[in-house]
N, CA, C and O atoms as CSV, one atom per row, in Angstrom:
chain,resi,resn,atom,element,x,y,z
A,1,PRO,N,N,33.760,-16.784,16.651
A,1,PRO,CA,C,32.978,-15.766,15.950
A,1,PRO,C,C,31.913,-15.240,16.420
A,1,PRO,O,O,30.985,-15.937,16.831
A,2,ASN,N,N,31.888,-13.535,16.429
A,2,ASN,CA,C,30.623,-13.580,17.233
A,2,ASN,C,C,29.219,-13.538,16.247
A,2,ASN,O,O,29.259,-13.036,15.124
A,3,ILE,N,N,28.524,-13.871,16.569
A,3,ILE,CA,C,27.352,-14.032,15.689
A,3,ILE,C,C,25.913,-13.070,16.741
A,3,ILE,O,O,25.474,-13.078,17.891
A,4,ILE,N,N,25.613,-12.227,15.200
A,4,ILE,CA,C,24.560,-11.314,15.694
A,4,ILE,C,C,23.382,-11.752,14.852
A,4,ILE,O,O,23.614,-12.330,13.790
A,5,SER,N,N,22.234,-11.545,15.206
A,5,SER,CA,C,20.744,-11.788,14.826
A,5,SER,C,C,20.254,-10.677,14.048
A,5,SER,O,O,20.510,-9.528,14.409
A,6,ASN,N,N,19.568,-10.914,13.006
A,6,ASN,CA,C,19.491,-9.659,11.946
A,6,ASN,C,C,18.847,-8.340,12.890
A,6,ASN,O,O,19.307,-7.206,13.017
A,7,LYS,N,N,17.762,-8.872,13.417
A,7,LYS,CA,C,17.033,-7.953,14.196
A,7,LYS,C,C,17.926,-6.867,15.537
A,7,LYS,O,O,17.760,-5.697,15.881
A,8,ASN,N,N,18.902,-7.987,16.005
A,8,ASN,CA,C,19.812,-7.007,16.808
A,8,ASN,C,C,20.876,-6.177,15.857
A,8,ASN,O,O,21.414,-5.123,16.197
A,9,LEU,N,N,21.073,-6.844,14.624
A,9,LEU,CA,C,21.974,-5.795,13.949
A,9,LEU,C,C,21.431,-4.916,13.494
A,9,LEU,O,O,22.211,-3.984,13.302
A,10,TYR,N,N,19.946,-4.609,13.058
A,10,TYR,CA,C,19.287,-3.529,12.974
A,10,TYR,C,C,19.210,-2.727,13.994
A,10,TYR,O,O,19.203,-1.532,13.700
A,11,LYS,N,N,19.146,-3.010,15.161
A,11,LYS,CA,C,18.671,-2.221,16.415
A,11,LYS,C,C,19.926,-1.474,16.450
A,11,LYS,O,O,19.958,-0.256,16.280
A,12,ARG,N,N,21.306,-2.428,16.742
A,12,ARG,CA,C,22.321,-1.636,16.508
A,12,ARG,C,C,22.772,-0.790,15.756
A,12,ARG,O,O,23.662,0.012,16.037
A,13,CYS,N,N,22.129,-0.904,14.610
A,13,CYS,CA,C,22.667,0.086,13.682
A,13,CYS,C,C,21.280,1.189,13.376
A,13,CYS,O,O,21.113,2.014,12.478
A,14,LYS,N,N,20.456,0.810,14.482
A,14,LYS,CA,C,19.319,2.110,14.288
A,14,LYS,C,C,18.714,2.082,12.792
A,14,LYS,O,O,18.252,3.099,12.276
A,15,SER,N,N,18.750,1.001,12.228
A,15,SER,CA,C,18.327,1.156,10.818
A,15,SER,C,C,17.076,-0.069,10.859
A,15,SER,O,O,16.765,-0.789,11.807
A,16,GLN,N,N,16.540,-0.019,9.578
A,16,GLN,CA,C,15.283,-0.938,9.380
A,16,GLN,C,C,15.377,-2.046,8.479
A,16,GLN,O,O,16.590,-2.187,8.322
A,17,PRO,N,N,14.743,-2.973,7.751
A,17,PRO,CA,C,15.183,-3.831,6.775
A,17,PRO,C,C,14.647,-3.015,5.427
A,17,PRO,O,O,13.956,-2.015,5.619
A,18,LEU,N,N,14.895,-3.344,4.333
A,18,LEU,CA,C,14.454,-2.508,3.112
A,18,LEU,C,C,13.038,-2.964,2.616
A,18,LEU,O,O,12.571,-2.516,1.570
A,19,SER,N,N,12.403,-3.825,3.360
A,19,SER,CA,C,11.239,-4.464,3.106
A,19,SER,C,C,10.200,-3.730,3.647
A,19,SER,O,O,9.059,-3.524,3.233
A,20,THR,N,N,10.907,-3.293,4.854
A,20,THR,CA,C,9.795,-2.308,5.625
A,20,THR,C,C,9.879,-1.001,5.276
A,20,THR,O,O,8.957,-0.226,5.530
A,21,ARG,N,N,10.857,-0.665,4.733
A,21,ARG,CA,C,11.423,1.003,3.871
A,21,ARG,C,C,10.564,0.921,3.027
A,21,ARG,O,O,9.575,1.643,3.155
A,22,VAL,N,N,10.669,-0.042,1.818
A,22,VAL,CA,C,9.746,-0.288,0.919
A,22,VAL,C,C,8.234,-0.349,0.594
A,22,VAL,O,O,7.652,-0.353,-0.491
A,23,ALA,N,N,7.835,-0.390,1.707
A,23,ALA,CA,C,6.391,-0.842,2.023
A,23,ALA,C,C,6.052,0.905,2.694
A,23,ALA,O,O,5.005,1.366,2.241
A,24,ARG,N,N,6.677,1.678,3.501
A,24,ARG,CA,C,6.485,2.735,3.911
A,24,ARG,C,C,6.468,3.419,2.703
A,24,ARG,O,O,5.406,4.034,2.597
A,25,SER,N,N,7.046,3.538,1.949
A,25,SER,CA,C,7.184,4.000,0.360
A,25,SER,C,C,5.960,4.182,-0.335
A,25,SER,O,O,5.481,5.068,-1.043
A,26,ARG,N,N,5.556,2.932,0.135
A,26,ARG,CA,C,4.313,2.578,-0.553
A,26,ARG,C,C,3.259,2.970,-0.347
A,26,ARG,O,O,2.457,3.439,-1.155
A,27,TRP,N,N,3.116,2.761,1.155
A,27,TRP,CA,C,2.192,3.243,2.005
A,27,TRP,C,C,1.952,5.197,1.898
A,27,TRP,O,O,0.896,5.784,2.136
A,28,ARG,N,N,3.033,5.720,1.556
A,28,ARG,CA,C,2.814,7.075,1.514
A,28,ARG,C,C,2.399,7.319,0.211
A,28,ARG,O,O,1.414,8.014,-0.035
A,29,MET,N,N,3.284,6.639,-0.885
A,29,MET,CA,C,2.343,6.834,-2.088
A,29,MET,C,C,1.170,6.721,-2.363
A,29,MET,O,O,0.625,7.551,-3.090
A,30,LEU,N,N,0.593,5.804,-1.914
A,30,LEU,CA,C,-0.765,5.898,-1.838
A,30,LEU,C,C,-1.764,6.626,-1.138
A,30,LEU,O,O,-2.972,6.619,-1.374
A,31,GLY,N,N,-1.037,7.378,-0.087
A,31,GLY,CA,C,-1.787,8.459,0.662
A,31,GLY,C,C,-1.580,9.846,-0.300
A,31,GLY,O,O,-2.458,10.701,-0.414
A,32,HIS,N,N,-0.179,9.914,-1.011
A,32,HIS,CA,C,-0.521,11.040,-2.019
A,32,HIS,C,C,-1.611,10.631,-3.191
A,32,HIS,O,O,-2.499,11.451,-3.425
A,33,VAL,N,N,-1.591,9.824,-3.678
A,33,VAL,CA,C,-2.274,9.362,-4.741
A,33,VAL,C,C,-3.856,9.688,-4.600
A,33,VAL,O,O,-4.627,10.200,-5.412
A,34,LEU,N,N,-4.087,9.169,-3.169
A,34,LEU,CA,C,-5.443,9.286,-2.722
A,34,LEU,C,C,-6.017,10.436,-2.609
A,34,LEU,O,O,-7.111,10.770,-3.065
A,35,ARG,N,N,-4.942,11.329,-1.720
A,35,ARG,CA,C,-5.507,12.711,-1.231
A,35,ARG,C,C,-5.425,14.077,-2.809
A,35,ARG,O,O,-5.870,15.224,-2.778
A,36,GLY,N,N,-4.848,13.512,-3.773
A,36,GLY,CA,C,-4.613,13.668,-5.082
A,36,GLY,C,C,-6.051,14.581,-5.525
A,36,GLY,O,O,-6.823,14.925,-4.630
A,37,PRO,N,N,-6.362,14.976,-7.138
A,37,PRO,CA,C,-7.444,15.605,-7.387
A,37,PRO,C,C,-8.105,14.177,-7.792
A,37,PRO,O,O,-7.264,13.294,-7.960
A,38,GLU,N,N,-9.404,13.806,-7.971
A,38,GLU,CA,C,-10.007,12.974,-8.125
A,38,GLU,C,C,-10.057,12.934,-10.249
A,38,GLU,O,O,-10.268,11.878,-10.846
A,39,ASP,N,N,-9.914,13.744,-10.692
A,39,ASP,CA,C,-9.717,13.510,-12.179
A,39,ASP,C,C,-8.530,13.437,-12.424
A,39,ASP,O,O,-8.382,13.140,-13.609
A,40,GLY,N,N,-7.099,13.620,-11.627
A,40,GLY,CA,C,-5.863,13.626,-11.884
A,40,GLY,C,C,-5.935,12.171,-12.490
A,40,GLY,O,O,-6.880,11.383,-12.455
A,41,PRO,N,N,-4.411,11.993,-13.180
A,41,PRO,CA,C,-4.068,10.373,-13.959
A,41,PRO,C,C,-3.736,9.372,-12.825
A,41,PRO,O,O,-4.059,8.228,-13.143
A,42,ALA,N,N,-3.155,9.479,-11.530
A,42,ALA,CA,C,-2.511,8.747,-10.802
A,42,ALA,C,C,-3.970,8.106,-10.158
A,42,ALA,O,O,-4.054,6.881,-10.060
A,43,PHE,N,N,-5.169,9.014,-9.702
A,43,PHE,CA,C,-6.187,8.407,-8.971
A,43,PHE,C,C,-7.088,7.487,-10.157
A,43,PHE,O,O,-7.392,6.299,-10.046
A,44,SER,N,N,-7.405,8.379,-11.280
A,44,SER,CA,C,-8.107,7.803,-12.572
A,44,SER,C,C,-7.412,6.184,-12.837
A,44,SER,O,O,-8.196,5.315,-13.217
A,45,SER,N,N,-6.140,5.861,-12.657
A,45,SER,CA,C,-5.859,4.423,-13.130
A,45,SER,C,C,-5.879,3.890,-11.604
A,45,SER,O,O,-5.652,2.700,-11.385
A,46,LEU,N,N,-6.057,4.478,-10.923
A,46,LEU,CA,C,-6.721,3.583,-9.367
A,46,LEU,C,C,-7.713,3.046,-9.702
A,46,LEU,O,O,-7.741,1.816,-9.748
A,47,LYS,N,N,-8.671,3.706,-9.989
A,47,LYS,CA,C,-10.131,3.553,-10.568
A,47,LYS,C,C,-10.260,2.875,-11.133
A,47,LYS,O,O,-11.065,1.978,-10.886
A,48,PHE,N,N,-9.570,2.919,-12.168
A,48,PHE,CA,C,-9.745,1.797,-13.330
A,48,PHE,C,C,-9.308,0.536,-12.955
A,48,PHE,O,O,-9.861,-0.488,-13.356
A,49,ALA,N,N,-8.263,0.545,-12.143
A,49,ALA,CA,C,-7.853,-0.946,-11.151
A,49,ALA,C,C,-8.508,-1.583,-10.332
A,49,ALA,O,O,-8.351,-2.763,-10.020
A,50,VAL,N,N,-9.322,-0.792,-9.917
A,50,VAL,CA,C,-10.562,-1.148,-9.031
A,50,VAL,C,C,-11.770,-1.517,-9.997
A,50,VAL,O,O,-12.256,-2.612,-9.716
A,51,ASN,N,N,-12.183,-1.069,-10.734
A,51,ASN,CA,C,-13.073,-1.145,-11.582
A,51,ASN,C,C,-12.984,-2.721,-12.631
A,51,ASN,O,O,-13.911,-3.412,-13.054
A,52,THR,N,N,-11.527,-2.881,-12.794
A,52,THR,CA,C,-11.197,-4.054,-13.496
A,52,THR,C,C,-11.284,-5.289,-12.763
A,52,THR,O,O,-11.468,-6.381,-13.301
A,53,LEU,N,N,-11.120,-5.059,-11.253
A,53,LEU,CA,C,-11.033,-6.544,-10.634
A,53,LEU,C,C,-11.705,-7.304,-10.614
A,53,LEU,O,O,-11.343,-8.204,-9.857
A,54,ASP,N,N,-13.265,-7.596,-11.430
A,54,ASP,CA,C,-14.003,-8.320,-11.505
A,54,ASP,C,C,-13.619,-9.255,-13.095
A,54,ASP,O,O,-14.147,-10.337,-13.353
A,55,LEU,N,N,-12.659,-8.589,-13.969
A,55,LEU,CA,C,-12.616,-9.123,-15.087
A,55,LEU,C,C,-11.977,-10.570,-14.873
A,55,LEU,O,O,-11.501,-10.849,-13.773
A,56,PRO,N,N,-11.961,-11.596,-16.041
A,56,PRO,CA,C,-11.094,-12.923,-15.674
A,56,PRO,C,C,-10.026,-12.399,-16.027
A,56,PRO,O,O,-10.000,-11.537,-16.906
A,57,GLY,N,N,-8.917,-12.841,-15.384
A,57,GLY,CA,C,-7.243,-12.897,-15.621
A,57,GLY,C,C,-6.841,-13.996,-16.604
A,57,GLY,O,O,-7.471,-14.955,-17.050
A,58,ARG,N,N,-5.593,-13.557,-16.803
A,58,ARG,CA,C,-4.872,-14.553,-17.939
A,58,ARG,C,C,-4.811,-16.007,-17.123
A,58,ARG,O,O,-5.148,-16.050,-15.939
A,59,ARG,N,N,-4.464,-16.917,-17.671
A,59,ARG,CA,C,-4.078,-18.614,-17.040
A,59,ARG,C,C,-2.896,-18.392,-16.556
A,59,ARG,O,O,-1.996,-17.710,-17.045
A,60,GLY,N,N,-2.912,-18.893,-15.727
A,60,GLY,CA,C,-0.843,-19.230,-14.728
A,60,GLY,C,C,-1.081,-18.318,-13.284
A,60,GLY,O,O,-2.149,-17.976,-12.777
A,61,ARG,N,N,0.130,-18.094,-12.884
A,61,ARG,CA,C,-0.019,-17.704,-11.685
A,61,ARG,C,C,0.049,-16.007,-11.929
A,61,ARG,O,O,0.740,-15.286,-12.649
A,62,PRO,N,N,-0.780,-15.822,-11.177
A,62,PRO,CA,C,-1.327,-14.163,-10.783
A,62,PRO,C,C,-0.287,-13.274,-10.933
A,62,PRO,O,O,0.711,-13.764,-10.406
A,63,GLN,N,N,-0.040,-12.100,-11.450
A,63,GLN,CA,C,1.076,-11.174,-11.971
A,63,GLN,C,C,1.025,-10.606,-10.632
A,63,GLN,O,O,0.043,-10.704,-9.896
A,64,SER,N,N,2.183,-9.968,-10.314
A,64,SER,CA,C,3.050,-9.263,-9.219
A,64,SER,C,C,2.840,-8.201,-9.944
A,64,SER,O,O,3.341,-8.169,-11.067
A,65,ASN,N,N,1.905,-6.884,-9.381
A,65,ASN,CA,C,2.471,-5.571,-9.707
A,65,ASN,C,C,1.805,-4.902,-8.335
A,65,ASN,O,O,1.194,-5.385,-7.381
A,66,LEU,N,N,2.371,-3.068,-8.832
A,66,LEU,CA,C,1.696,-2.314,-7.703
A,66,LEU,C,C,0.646,-2.559,-6.880
A,66,LEU,O,O,0.560,-2.676,-5.658
A,67,PHE,N,N,-0.476,-2.640,-8.151
A,67,PHE,CA,C,-1.743,-2.527,-7.369
A,67,PHE,C,C,-2.227,-3.613,-6.322
A,67,PHE,O,O,-3.019,-3.330,-5.424
A,68,SER,N,N,-1.595,-5.107,-6.537
A,68,SER,CA,C,-1.749,-6.037,-5.572
A,68,SER,C,C,-1.096,-6.063,-4.603
A,68,SER,O,O,-1.457,-6.681,-3.601
A,69,LEU,N,N,0.121,-5.332,-4.682
A,69,LEU,CA,C,1.450,-5.088,-3.649
A,69,LEU,C,C,0.666,-4.077,-2.762
A,69,LEU,O,O,0.973,-3.948,-1.577
A,70,ILE,N,N,-0.367,-3.342,-3.338
A,70,ILE,CA,C,-0.951,-2.375,-2.319
A,70,ILE,C,C,-2.132,-2.880,-1.537
A,70,ILE,O,O,-2.431,-2.624,-0.371
A,71,GLN,N,N,-2.890,-3.830,-2.618
A,71,GLN,CA,C,-3.848,-4.862,-1.502
A,71,GLN,C,C,-3.354,-5.559,-0.476
A,71,GLN,O,O,-3.771,-5.431,0.676
A,72,ARG,N,N,-2.695,-6.121,-0.724
A,72,ARG,CA,C,-1.730,-6.700,0.338
A,72,ARG,C,C,-1.337,-5.531,1.725
A,72,ARG,O,O,-1.835,-5.609,2.848
A,73,ASP,N,N,-0.790,-4.966,1.477
A,73,ASP,CA,C,-0.455,-3.884,2.500
A,73,ASP,C,C,-1.420,-3.661,3.159
A,73,ASP,O,O,-1.420,-3.754,4.386
A,74,LEU,N,N,-2.637,-3.253,2.313
A,74,LEU,CA,C,-3.852,-2.810,3.173
A,74,LEU,C,C,-4.274,-3.874,4.245
A,74,LEU,O,O,-4.589,-3.794,5.433
A,75,ASP,N,N,-4.123,-5.158,3.123
A,75,ASP,CA,C,-5.200,-6.700,4.040
A,75,ASP,C,C,-4.296,-6.602,5.278
A,75,ASP,O,O,-4.972,-6.901,6.263
A,76,LYS,N,N,-3.050,-6.306,5.608
A,76,LYS,CA,C,-2.745,-6.335,6.736
A,76,LYS,C,C,-3.102,-5.241,7.694
A,76,LYS,O,O,-2.618,-5.241,8.826
A,77,HIS,N,N,-3.939,-4.294,7.285
A,77,HIS,CA,C,-4.514,-3.197,8.056
A,77,HIS,C,C,-6.014,-3.114,8.269
A,77,HIS,O,O,-6.732,-2.209,8.695
A,78,ASN,N,N,-6.267,-4.381,7.823
A,78,ASN,CA,C,-7.724,-4.707,7.462
A,78,ASN,C,C,-8.651,-3.472,6.718
A,78,ASN,O,O,-9.797,-3.134,7.016
A,79,LEU,N,N,-7.920,-3.015,5.840
A,79,LEU,CA,C,-8.402,-2.236,5.049
A,79,LEU,C,C,-8.438,-2.864,3.767
A,79,LEU,O,O,-7.661,-3.789,3.531
A,80,PHE,N,N,-9.602,-2.291,2.553
A,80,PHE,CA,C,-9.813,-3.074,1.560
A,80,PHE,C,C,-10.053,-1.773,0.642
A,80,PHE,O,O,-10.287,-0.590,0.888
A,81,ILE,N,N,-9.849,-2.712,-0.802
A,81,ILE,CA,C,-10.191,-1.953,-2.293
A,81,ILE,C,C,-10.947,-3.027,-2.942
A,81,ILE,O,O,-10.356,-3.708,-3.780
A,82,ARG,N,N,-12.121,-3.261,-2.682
A,82,ARG,CA,C,-12.958,-4.356,-3.761
A,82,ARG,C,C,-13.747,-3.336,-4.717
A,82,ARG,O,O,-13.818,-3.881,-5.819
A,83,ASN,N,N,-14.171,-2.477,-4.737
A,83,ASN,CA,C,-15.119,-1.734,-5.247
A,83,ASN,C,C,-14.833,-0.310,-4.951
A,83,ASN,O,O,-14.204,0.056,-3.959
A,84,LEU,N,N,-15.391,0.584,-5.982
A,84,LEU,CA,C,-15.039,2.119,-5.776
A,84,LEU,C,C,-15.803,2.919,-4.442
A,84,LEU,O,O,-15.427,4.027,-4.061
A,85,ASP,N,N,-16.859,2.215,-3.849
A,85,ASP,CA,C,-16.900,2.452,-2.524
A,85,ASP,C,C,-16.150,2.476,-1.578
A,85,ASP,O,O,-15.938,3.473,-0.889
A,86,GLU,N,N,-15.657,1.384,-1.425
A,86,GLU,CA,C,-14.167,1.501,-0.470
A,86,GLU,C,C,-12.989,2.212,-1.107
A,86,GLU,O,O,-12.041,2.666,-0.466
A,87,LEU,N,N,-13.132,2.269,-2.433
A,87,LEU,CA,C,-11.863,3.244,-2.438
A,87,LEU,C,C,-11.895,4.906,-2.022
A,87,LEU,O,O,-11.046,5.763,-1.774
A,88,PHE,N,N,-13.173,4.850,-2.085
A,88,PHE,CA,C,-13.766,6.229,-1.429
A,88,PHE,C,C,-13.528,6.507,-0.148
A,88,PHE,O,O,-12.954,7.517,0.259
A,89,VAL,N,N,-13.972,5.604,0.525
A,89,VAL,CA,C,-14.188,5.230,2.254
A,89,VAL,C,C,-12.048,5.130,2.439
A,89,VAL,O,O,-11.648,5.542,3.528
A,90,LEU,N,N,-11.291,4.792,1.762
A,90,LEU,CA,C,-10.204,5.069,1.920
A,90,LEU,C,C,-9.615,6.342,1.909
A,90,LEU,O,O,-8.714,6.697,2.670
A,91,ARG,N,N,-10.318,7.256,0.734
A,91,ARG,CA,C,-9.231,8.323,0.540
A,91,ARG,C,C,-10.092,9.453,1.404
A,91,ARG,O,O,-9.740,10.630,1.325
A,92,ASN,N,N,-11.138,9.105,2.166
A,92,ASN,CA,C,-11.297,9.918,3.180
A,92,ASN,C,C,-10.826,9.577,4.344
A,92,ASN,O,O,-10.946,10.325,5.314
A,93,ILE,N,N,-10.170,8.294,4.417
A,93,ILE,CA,C,-9.017,8.224,5.811
A,93,ILE,C,C,-8.165,9.164,5.575
A,93,ILE,O,O,-7.938,10.102,6.340
A,94,ALA,N,N,-7.415,8.889,4.043
A,94,ALA,CA,C,-6.425,9.190,3.987
A,94,ALA,C,C,-6.163,10.811,3.724
A,94,ALA,O,O,-5.075,11.361,3.550
A,95,LYS,N,N,-7.547,11.438,3.749
A,95,LYS,CA,C,-7.280,13.506,3.675
A,95,LYS,C,C,-7.195,13.321,5.342
A,95,LYS,O,O,-7.530,14.372,5.888
A,96,ASN,N,N,-6.945,12.583,6.007
A,96,ASN,CA,C,-6.682,12.954,7.540
A,96,ASN,C,C,-5.032,12.501,7.439
A,96,ASN,O,O,-4.750,11.303,7.446
A,97,LYS,N,N,-4.035,13.478,7.352
A,97,LYS,CA,C,-2.675,12.632,7.473
A,97,LYS,C,C,-2.007,12.191,8.431
A,97,LYS,O,O,-1.303,11.183,8.379
A,98,ALA,N,N,-2.241,13.235,9.841
A,98,ALA,CA,C,-2.120,12.222,11.044
A,98,ALA,C,C,-2.622,10.872,10.790
A,98,ALA,O,O,-1.839,9.930,10.675
A,99,LYS,N,N,-3.884,10.730,10.696
A,99,LYS,CA,C,-4.242,8.994,10.827
A,99,LYS,C,C,-4.332,8.134,10.024
A,99,LYS,O,O,-4.781,7.009,10.244
A,100,TRP,N,N,-3.703,8.761,8.451
A,100,TRP,CA,C,-2.792,8.031,7.531
A,100,TRP,C,C,-1.741,7.089,8.112
A,100,TRP,O,O,-1.719,5.864,8.231
A,101,ARG,N,N,-0.636,8.318,8.523
A,101,ARG,CA,C,0.989,7.656,8.991
A,101,ARG,C,C,0.347,6.921,10.093
A,101,ARG,O,O,0.224,5.784,9.637
A,102,ASN,N,N,-0.181,6.933,11.414
A,102,ASN,CA,C,-0.525,6.467,12.565
A,102,ASN,C,C,-0.934,5.040,11.818
A,102,ASN,O,O,-0.347,4.037,12.225
A,103,GLU,N,N,-1.810,4.904,10.853
A,103,GLU,CA,C,-2.489,3.240,10.408
A,103,GLU,C,C,-1.481,2.370,10.010
A,103,GLU,O,O,-1.554,1.142,10.073
A,104,MET,N,N,-0.208,3.248,9.455
A,104,MET,CA,C,0.584,2.419,8.975
A,104,MET,C,C,1.784,1.700,10.050
A,104,MET,O,O,2.212,0.561,10.236
A,105,PHE,N,N,2.029,2.990,10.592
A,105,PHE,CA,C,3.663,2.457,11.581
A,105,PHE,C,C,2.684,3.277,13.285
A,105,PHE,O,O,3.240,3.262,14.383
């Protein structure tokens, strides 16, 4: 039988792993949220999530949620959201769409 690695299979089919496509979608969605109005519901909820980072969490394993996944994606690019100042720095980066796209890919 012919054995082919996943990497070669993706290359041959001109495709990408699903995890890469999902991460790209999260990145694009974050860009939309950051470029949106500051008093809009999406950006307001992002500000709320950043403001509650210092609160003690529950016992047990930390929950995996959209905000924690976004933080993990940002960590890979040496970008952080630890406070509101960093959130607004990230917002300024996202205002430049070309730079935002190139940051990820």
